N, C-alpha and C positions, 0 to 999 in steps of 0.2 A: 930346755925352756920350762920355766915354772908354770904352775897352773894359772897364776895371776896374769902372767904375760900372755899365755895362750888365750885366756878369756878376753883380755883387752884386744888382742889381734882379731878374734872372732867378732867382737862388737864393732870394731872399725870396718871390718869386711861387710857386715850387715848394714851399717850406716851408708857405706859407699853404694851398696845394691839398691837401698831405698832411695838415695838421692838420685840414682840413675833412673829409677822407675818414675820419680816425680818429673824429671826432666822430659822423659818420654811422653808423659800425659800432658804436660804443658805444651809440648810441640804439637801433639795430636789435636788439642782443642782448637787452635786457630784454623786448622785444616777443616774441621767440621763446620766452623763458622763460615768459612769461605764457601763451602758447598751449599749451605743454607742461603747465603747471599746470592749465589748464582741461580738457585731455584726461585727466590723471590724475584729477581730481575727477569727471569724467563716468564714467570707468571704475569708480571706487569706488562711485558711485551705482548703476551697472548691477549690480555684484557684490553690493551690499547688497540689491538687489531679488531677485537670483537665489538668495541664500542662504536666505531664508525659504521660497521655493518648493521648493527641493531638500530642505530639512528636512521640510516638510510631506509631500512625496512619500515620503520615507524612512519617516515615521511611518505613512503609509497602507500601505506595503509590509510594515512590521513588523506592523501590525494584521491585514492579510490573512494573513500567514504564521502568526500566532498562531491565527487562526480556523481555518485549515487544519489546524494541529497539533491543536487542540482537537477538531475534527471526526473526524480520524483516530483520536485517542485514544478518543473516545466510541464510534466504530464497533468498534474493537478490543475495548473493554471489553464492549460488547454481544454481540459474537461469543464472547468467552471465557465470559460468563455463560450464554449459550445452550448452549455446549459443556458447561459444568458441569451444567446442568439435563438435557440430553440424556443425558449419561454417567450421571448418578444415576438417571434414569428407566430406562435400559437395564440398569443394575445391579440395580435393584429388580425389573424384569420378569424378568430372568435368575434371580434368587433365587426369585421366586414360582413360576417354571416348575419349578425344582428341588424346592421344597417340594410343589408340586402333584403331581408324579410320585411323590415319596416317600410322600405321604399315600395316594395311590391304591394303592400296593403294600402299605400298612399296613392297609387296610380289612379284608381277610380275617382279619388278626390281631384286630381289634377285634370282628368278628363272632364269632370263636371265644371271646373273652373274655366277650361277652354271653351266649352259649350256656352257658359254664361257670357263670356267675353265676345263670342260671335253673335249671340242674340243682342247684346247691348250695342254692339257696333251697327247692327241693322235697324234697331229701333231708336226712337227719339227719347233719349235719356239725358237728364241734366249733365252738363259737361263736367261739373265738379265731381259728380258721382262716377262718371266714366273715367275721369283722370285718377280718382282714388282706387278704382278697381285695377286699372292699368299699373299703377304704382305697387299695389299689393301683388299682382301677378308677376311683375319683374323681380321684386324682392324675394318672392317665394321661389321663383326659378333659379335665381342666383344662389340662394342658400343650398338648394338641392344640387346644383352644379358643383359647388365647392365640396360637397360630400361625395362626389364621384358620379352623379347621375348625368347622363348624356342622352339627348334625343337622337334617334336613328334617322339620318337624312334619307328619305325614300323618294319623295316626289321628284320625277324627272331622271332618277337614277336607274341603272340597269338592276333588274330583279336579282336579289341575293337570298337564296333559300336558307342561309344560315342565320339571318336576322329578320327576314320578311316571310309573311304568310300570304299566299295568293288566295284571295276570296273568290275571284272570278277573273275571266279574261274578256277583253274587248279588242276589236280590230279597228284601229284608226290609221289610215294610209300615211298621214304625214308624221307619224310617230315611229320611233325605232322599235324593232322587234325586242321583246322582253323588257321594254321600258315601263316603269311604274307611272301610270297615268292618273291614279287617284289613291288617296290614303283614307281608309275608313277609320282606323284607330292608330294613333302614334305608337311607335316602339321606342324602347329605352334600353340603355346599357348601364351597367354599374362596374366601373373599373374593368373594362373590356369583357365583362360577363353579360350575356343577353338577359336582361331583367324581363322584357316582354317583346315578342316579335311584332313588327309593324304589320297591320292588316291592310293589304293593298289590292288594287286592280291592276292587272298586267296586260300590256298590249301584245297581241299575237296576230301576226300577218298570215 
């Protein structure tokens, strides 16, 4: 074999080897692509599983936050309502104390008016003047009654030390024991509170 023929044969052998290598690389490349596709699909599956879980956890967190907000709102509302009630109660009590003190100072005026009415009833006074005094006394008493003032009924009742003060005792056979037989000074209450005890005479057998 000549040198030329030998060189040509070596070139062909080298070309065949190179073509085989190219074929191998071309076959290997699709395999790597398939592997990458499998990895991508597995990642997608994992992500698809994680998404519902994360969404569910977000819903739980939002529900918990909503419940906390609702609880805080109800607590604040209850505190506000209690404050309103307490403020209204304190305001009413303050007003009642003021009225109580005022009525207590007004009692001597009422006693004087009662004495004037008694004197006028026993003396000869013009009827128009007497009618005017009676009208004034009635209107004055009605106004105080609306404010909560109430006269303590004592005459003919059994003596009650809680709202009556015994000034003296007398013995009258036809009267009950511990019966009030005379009232020296009227007693009054203001909204179930004793404003002044009635000063009375009590029968004792």
